[in-house]
C-alpha positions in Angstrom: -17.2 -32.4 -62.9 -16.4 -33.3 -59.3 -17.4 -31.2 -56.3 -14.9 -31.5 -53.4 -16.2 -30.6 -50.0 -13.8 -29.6 -47.2 -16.2 -31.1 -44.6 -14.2 -29.8 -41.6 -14.9 -26.2 -42.7 -18.1 -26.3 -44.8 -21.4 -25.3 -43.4 -23.4 -26.3 -46.5 -22.6 -30.0 -47.0 -26.2 -31.1 -47.3 -27.1 -28.4 -49.7 -24.1 -29.2 -51.9 -25.0 -32.9 -52.1 -28.6 -32.0 -53.1 -27.5 -29.7 -55.9 -24.9 -32.3 -57.1 -27.5 -34.9 -57.3 -29.8 -32.7 -59.2 -27.2 -32.0 -61.8 -25.5 -35.4 -61.9 -22.1 -34.4 -60.4 -19.8 -36.5 -58.3 -19.0 -35.4 -54.8 -16.0 -36.1 -52.6 -16.4 -35.2 -49.0 -13.0 -34.8 -47.3 -12.6 -34.7 -43.5 -10.2 -35.7 -40.8 -12.9 -37.7 -39.0 -16.4 -37.6 -37.6 -18.2 -37.7 -40.9 -20.4 -40.7 -41.6 -20.2 -42.3 -45.1 -23.1 -41.4 -47.3 -25.5 -43.9 -49.0 -25.6 -42.0 -52.3 -23.5 -43.8 -54.9 -22.2 -40.4 -56.3 -20.7 -39.4 -53.0 -17.3 -40.6 -51.8 -16.2 -40.0 -48.2 -12.4 -39.6 -47.6 -10.9 -39.5 -44.2 -7.5 -37.8 -44.1 -5.0 -37.7 -41.2 -5.3 -35.2 -38.4 -3.8 -31.8 -39.2 -4.9 -28.3 -39.9 -4.3 -28.5 -43.7 -4.7 -32.2 -44.4 -8.1 -31.9 -46.1 -6.9 -28.8 -48.1 -3.8 -30.7 -49.3 -5.9 -33.7 -50.3 -8.2 -31.6 -52.4 -5.4 -29.4 -53.9 -3.6 -32.5 -55.1 -6.7 -33.9 -56.9 -8.8 -31.0 -58.0 -8.7 -30.2 -61.7 -10.1 -27.8 -64.3 -13.9 -27.6 -64.1 -14.1 -29.1 -60.6 -15.4 -27.1 -57.7 -14.2 -26.9 -54.0 -16.7 -25.9 -51.3 -15.2 -24.9 -48.0 -15.8 -22.4 -45.1 
């Protein structure tokens, strides 16, 4: 299972990463900038182009059955 975080709209990024670590899930943090890469090996940071729906589109194109999306 992968947890996708729309970091531009999500107020619970840190909490989500902690829970994912506890349960051994991969995390993809998607943002259009301003997010520092994480040290955790199970967390991937993706920077998408500027635009109101760029993070949403990135996640929508990749999310699959059993995955989770966390957003505002």
